[in-house]
BAVOTOR-78296 format. One record per residue (C-alpha): x, y, z. Coordinates in Angstrom, 1 decimal. Each point is the difference from the previous one (the first is absolute). Layout:
N
KELUM     c1     c2     c3
KELUM      X      Y      Z
...
END
This chain:
323
KELUM     c1     c2     c3
KELUM  -18.8   76.2  -50.7
KELUM   -1.4    2.1    3.1
KELUM    2.1    1.1    2.5
KELUM   -0.6   -1.1    3.4
KELUM   -2.1    3.0    2.5
KELUM    2.3    0.7    2.8
KELUM   -1.3    2.6    2.8
KELUM    1.9    2.1    2.2
KELUM   -0.8    1.4    3.1
KELUM    2.1    2.7    0.5
KELUM    2.5    2.4   -2.0
KELUM    3.3   -1.8   -0.5
KELUM    3.3    1.7   -1.6
KELUM   -0.9    1.4   -3.1
KELUM    3.0   -2.2   -1.7
KELUM   -2.0   -3.4    1.1
KELUM   -3.3    1.3   -0.9
KELUM    1.4    0.6   -3.8
KELUM    1.4   -3.9    0.2
KELUM   -3.6   -0.8    0.9
KELUM   -1.9    1.9   -2.6
KELUM    2.4   -1.6   -2.8
KELUM   -0.8   -3.5    1.3
KELUM   -3.2   -0.2    1.2
KELUM   -3.8    1.6   -0.2
KELUM    0.6    1.9    3.2
KELUM   -1.9    2.1    2.2
KELUM    1.4    2.3    2.7
KELUM   -1.1    2.0    2.6
KELUM    0.4    3.7   -1.5
KELUM   -1.3    1.7    3.4
KELUM    2.4   -2.1    2.1
KELUM   -2.8   -0.3    2.5
KELUM   -0.5   -3.0    2.4
KELUM   -2.7   -2.1   -1.5
KELUM   -3.0   -1.7    1.9
KELUM   -0.8   -4.0    0.4
KELUM   -2.5    0.3   -2.5
KELUM    2.4    1.2   -2.7
KELUM    2.3   -2.6    1.1
KELUM   -2.7   -2.5   -0.6
KELUM   -0.6    1.4   -3.4
KELUM    3.5    0.2   -1.1
KELUM    0.1   -4.0    1.1
KELUM   -3.2   -0.7   -2.2
KELUM    1.2    2.1   -3.2
KELUM    4.1   -0.3   -0.4
KELUM    2.2   -2.6   -0.2
KELUM    2.5    1.4    2.5
KELUM   -0.2    2.4    2.9
KELUM    3.1    1.5    1.5
KELUM   -0.7    1.3    3.5
KELUM    2.2    2.0    2.4
KELUM    0.8   -1.1    3.3
KELUM   -2.5    2.2    1.8
KELUM   -3.2   -1.5   -2.5
KELUM   -2.1   -2.2    2.1
KELUM   -1.1   -3.3   -1.9
KELUM   -1.5   -2.1    2.9
KELUM   -2.5   -3.2   -0.8
KELUM   -3.0    2.0   -0.4
KELUM    1.7    2.0   -3.2
KELUM    1.6   -3.0   -1.5
KELUM   -2.7   -2.5    0.2
KELUM   -2.2    2.5   -2.3
KELUM   -1.7   -1.7   -2.3
KELUM    0.9   -0.3   -3.8
KELUM    3.5    0.6    0.3
KELUM    1.6    0.4   -2.9
KELUM    4.0    0.7    1.8
KELUM    2.4   -2.8    0.2
KELUM    3.3    2.1    1.4
KELUM    0.4    2.4    2.9
KELUM    3.2    2.0   -1.1
KELUM    0.6    1.3    3.2
KELUM    2.1    2.9    0.3
KELUM    2.2   -0.1    3.2
KELUM    1.4   -2.8    2.0
KELUM   -2.6   -0.5    2.8
KELUM   -3.1   -1.7   -0.9
KELUM   -2.2    0.0    3.2
KELUM   -2.3    2.5   -1.6
KELUM   -1.4   -3.4   -2.1
KELUM   -2.1   -2.9    1.3
KELUM    2.8   -2.8   -1.0
KELUM   -2.4   -2.3    1.3
KELUM   -2.7    1.2   -2.3
KELUM    2.3    0.3   -2.9
KELUM    1.3   -3.5    0.3
KELUM   -3.7   -1.2    0.0
KELUM   -0.1    1.4   -3.3
KELUM    3.2   -1.0   -1.3
KELUM    0.5    4.0   -0.5
KELUM    3.7    0.6   -0.6
KELUM    1.7    3.0    2.0
KELUM    3.7    1.2   -0.7
KELUM    2.1    2.2    2.1
KELUM    3.1    2.6   -0.4
KELUM    2.5   -1.5    2.0
KELUM    3.8    1.0    0.2
KELUM   -0.1    3.9   -1.6
KELUM   -1.2    1.7    3.1
KELUM    2.5   -1.0    2.3
KELUM    2.3    2.6    0.2
KELUM   -2.6    3.1   -0.4
KELUM   -2.2   -1.8    3.0
KELUM    3.4   -0.1    2.0
KELUM    0.6    3.1   -0.2
KELUM   -3.1    1.4    1.0
KELUM    0.4   -2.4    3.0
KELUM    3.1    2.1    0.9
KELUM   -1.5    3.2   -1.1
KELUM   -2.4   -0.9    3.0
KELUM    2.2   -1.1    2.4
KELUM    2.1    3.3   -0.6
KELUM   -2.9    2.4    0.3
KELUM   -1.3   -2.2    2.9
KELUM    3.5    0.4    2.0
KELUM    0.7    3.5   -0.5
KELUM   -3.4    1.4    0.0
KELUM    0.0    0.8   -3.7
KELUM   -3.7    0.3   -0.3
KELUM   -0.5    2.1    2.9
KELUM    3.0    2.6   -0.7
KELUM   -1.4    0.5   -3.5
KELUM   -3.4    0.9    1.4
KELUM    1.4    2.5    2.3
KELUM    1.5    1.6   -2.8
KELUM   -2.7    0.5   -1.9
KELUM   -1.9    0.9    2.8
KELUM    2.2    3.2    0.4
KELUM    0.4   -0.9    4.0
KELUM    3.7   -1.1   -0.4
KELUM    1.8    2.7    2.1
KELUM    3.7   -1.0   -0.8
KELUM    2.3   -2.6    1.0
KELUM    0.6   -0.7    3.5
KELUM    2.0   -2.9    1.5
KELUM   -2.8   -2.0    1.5
KELUM   -2.8    0.4   -2.8
KELUM   -1.7   -3.1   -1.4
KELUM    3.0   -2.4    1.2
KELUM   -0.2   -3.3   -1.6
KELUM    1.4   -3.7   -0.3
KELUM    3.1   -0.9   -1.5
KELUM    0.0   -2.8   -2.8
KELUM    3.5   -0.6   -0.5
KELUM    1.0   -3.0    2.0
KELUM   -3.4   -1.3    1.5
KELUM   -1.9   -3.0   -0.5
KELUM   -2.2   -0.5   -3.2
KELUM   -2.8   -2.5    0.4
KELUM   -1.8   -1.6   -2.8
KELUM   -3.2   -1.8    0.4
KELUM    0.4   -2.4   -3.4
KELUM    3.0   -0.2   -2.2
KELUM   -0.8   -0.3   -3.6
KELUM    1.2    2.3   -2.9
KELUM   -0.8    3.3    1.3
KELUM    1.2   -0.6    3.8
KELUM    3.2   -1.2   -1.3
KELUM    0.4    3.4   -1.9
KELUM   -0.8    1.9    2.9
KELUM    2.4   -2.1    2.0
KELUM    2.8    0.5   -2.4
KELUM   -0.6    4.2   -0.2
KELUM   -0.1    0.0    3.8
KELUM    2.7   -2.3    0.8
KELUM    2.5    1.2   -2.6
KELUM   -1.2    3.4    0.0
KELUM   -1.1    0.9    3.8
KELUM    2.2   -2.7    2.0
KELUM   -3.2   -1.5    1.4
KELUM   -0.3   -3.1    1.4
KELUM   -2.2   -2.5   -1.9
KELUM   -2.3   -2.1    1.7
KELUM   -3.3   -1.9   -1.7
KELUM   -2.4   -2.4    0.5
KELUM   -1.4   -2.7   -2.7
KELUM   -1.5   -3.0    0.6
KELUM    2.1   -2.0   -2.5
KELUM    4.1    0.0   -0.4
KELUM    1.3    2.9   -1.6
KELUM    3.5   -0.6   -2.5
KELUM    3.1    0.2    1.7
KELUM    1.6    1.8   -2.4
KELUM   -2.4    3.4    0.5
KELUM    0.2   -0.5    3.7
KELUM    3.8    0.0    0.0
KELUM    0.4    3.1   -2.2
KELUM   -2.4    1.7    2.4
KELUM    1.2   -1.2    3.2
KELUM   -3.4   -0.6    0.8
KELUM   -1.7   -2.2    3.3
KELUM   -3.2   -2.0   -0.7
KELUM   -2.3    0.5    2.9
KELUM   -1.9   -3.1    1.2
KELUM   -3.2    2.0    0.2
KELUM   -1.8    3.3   -0.6
KELUM    0.2    0.8    3.6
KELUM    3.5   -0.2    0.6
KELUM    0.4    2.2   -3.4
KELUM   -2.4    2.7    1.2
KELUM    1.7   -0.1    3.5
KELUM    3.6    0.4   -1.2
KELUM   -0.1    2.2   -3.2
KELUM    0.1    4.2    0.2
KELUM   -2.0   -0.1   -3.5
KELUM   -2.4   -2.7   -1.1
KELUM   -1.0    0.0   -3.9
KELUM   -2.8   -2.4   -1.2
KELUM    0.7   -2.1   -3.4
KELUM   -2.7   -2.7    0.6
KELUM   -2.9   -0.3   -2.5
KELUM   -3.8    1.1    0.8
KELUM   -2.6   -2.0    0.4
KELUM   -1.6   -2.5    2.7
KELUM    2.8   -1.6    1.3
KELUM    1.9    3.4    0.8
KELUM   -3.2    1.9    0.6
KELUM    0.7    2.3    3.1
KELUM    3.4   -2.1    0.7
KELUM    1.0    3.3    1.7
KELUM   -2.6    0.6    2.7
KELUM   -0.1    1.7    3.4
KELUM    1.7   -3.0    1.8
KELUM    2.7    0.1   -3.0
KELUM    0.5    3.6    0.2
KELUM    0.4   -0.2    4.3
KELUM    3.2   -1.9   -0.5
KELUM    2.0    2.9   -2.1
KELUM    2.4    2.4    1.5
KELUM   -1.6    3.4    1.0
KELUM    2.9    1.1   -2.1
KELUM   -1.0   -2.2   -3.2
KELUM   -1.5    1.0   -3.1
KELUM   -2.6   -2.3   -2.5
KELUM    0.4    0.2   -3.5
KELUM   -2.7   -1.1   -2.2
KELUM    0.5   -0.3   -4.1
KELUM   -1.6   -3.6   -0.9
KELUM   -3.7    0.2    1.2
KELUM   -2.7    2.0    2.0
KELUM   -1.5   -3.0    1.6
KELUM    3.3   -1.5    1.8
KELUM   -0.6    2.8    2.5
KELUM   -2.8    0.5    2.1
KELUM   -0.4    3.9   -0.4
KELUM   -1.8    0.6    3.1
KELUM    2.4   -1.9    2.3
KELUM    3.1    2.1   -1.9
KELUM   -2.1    3.1    0.5
KELUM   -0.5   -0.6    3.5
KELUM    3.9   -1.1    0.5
KELUM    1.0    3.2   -1.9
KELUM   -2.6    2.5    2.3
KELUM    1.6   -1.8    2.7
KELUM    3.5    0.4   -1.2
KELUM    0.7   -3.4    1.1
KELUM    2.4    0.2   -3.1
KELUM    1.7    2.6   -1.7
KELUM   -1.5    0.4   -3.7
KELUM   -1.3   -2.0   -2.9
KELUM    0.2    0.5   -3.5
KELUM   -2.6   -1.4   -2.2
KELUM   -0.3   -0.4   -3.6
KELUM   -3.4   -2.0   -0.2
KELUM   -3.0   -0.3    1.8
KELUM   -3.1   -2.3    0.8
KELUM   -2.5    1.0   -2.1
KELUM    1.9    2.2   -2.1
KELUM   -0.6    2.8   -1.6
KELUM   -2.2    0.5    3.2
KELUM    2.7    1.3    3.0
KELUM   -1.4    0.0    3.4
KELUM   -0.1    3.2    1.6
KELUM    1.7   -1.1    3.0
KELUM    3.5   -0.3   -1.9
KELUM   -0.8    3.2   -1.7
KELUM    0.0    1.9    3.6
KELUM    3.2   -1.3    1.2
KELUM    3.9    1.8   -0.5
KELUM    1.8   -3.2    0.6
KELUM   -1.2   -1.9   -3.3
KELUM    1.4    0.7   -3.1
KELUM   -2.8   -1.1   -3.1
KELUM    0.6   -0.9   -3.5
KELUM   -2.6   -0.4   -2.7
KELUM    1.4   -3.5   -1.0
KELUM    2.9    1.1   -1.9
KELUM    1.9   -3.1    0.4
KELUM    0.4   -0.6   -3.9
KELUM   -0.9    3.5   -0.8
KELUM    3.1    0.5   -2.5
KELUM   -0.1    0.6   -4.1
KELUM    2.4   -3.0   -0.3
KELUM   -2.1   -2.2    2.2
KELUM   -3.6    0.5   -0.6
KELUM    1.5   -0.4   -3.9
KELUM    1.5   -3.4    0.9
KELUM   -3.2   -1.0    1.6
KELUM   -2.2    0.8   -2.8
KELUM    2.4   -1.8   -2.7
KELUM   -0.2   -3.3    2.9
KELUM   -3.6    0.3   -1.0
KELUM    0.1    0.0   -3.3
KELUM    2.3   -2.9   -0.2
KELUM   -2.4   -1.9    1.6
KELUM   -2.6    0.7   -2.0
KELUM    2.1   -0.6   -3.1
KELUM    0.6   -3.3    1.3
KELUM   -3.7   -0.7    1.0
KELUM   -1.4    0.8   -3.4
KELUM    2.6   -1.9   -1.9
KELUM   -0.1   -3.2    2.2
KELUM    3.6    0.2    1.5
KELUM    0.8   -0.5    3.5
KELUM   -0.6    3.1    2.0
KELUM    3.2    1.8    1.6
KELUM   -2.0    0.8    3.3
KELUM   -3.1   -2.2    0.7
KELUM   -1.3    0.0    3.9
KELUM   -3.0   -1.9   -0.9
END
């Protein structure tokens, strides 16, 4: 019996690739380069399963390719706003994702960015590397305290809650959050957290604002100029969620004018392209989408995709089906 044909759009941890090779007729992206829309179309026409990453774009124009063989997109990542969901539904194309396993690593990155922005870590690193540092002095690169300040979380899912635990129990931060639906009372009690009635209330109150909401049309440019203008001049914005949640030009204008103290970004609109305006600013810390980039986490993500594929091809219920 022929094995199902599976196409992997980028390199995965080698241990997971080895398991894929053992179970499936798999094609790997050995060059690990970003693929084109035409290459995605070809994969959909010639493979039973295609496994994209969160940075691979699958709009309707790609999904609607003629003579499609693919029946399942095993997404390597939690978010799936890079896939046209309505087009997938119309074609009965199954989509799975990898929730749960990247919670702590992504929360760690959010805390890393918070600390980098608060303490001007990236700026200090650049100063030392440029050999312009002239030694310690009492007023050099004074920055913001973290311990005892207020962290505001927009979204209150797994990753936001994990960050809140690190911030509250580790740094004594006061936790406030906005979530449209009710949060579990035991979690609120553990974090001594307060739910804000609106995002505006949160932005006006928090010393650090961390974004933990999904991307896509409902949250596109949720943080725009009007919202940024509500933040304290001493506040910092942290985004480890999705790049399109923030209006990049509005953030650049706000940082240039020093209307807020700083920002820390792990995600960007149109990544891997990053707006030149961000690159030229000192008061922003930039990371290359490292949220889940630990060996254990990325391996677990690959294993989740593998479990979904195994279930699909054996006719069992899929562990992580989103469409």
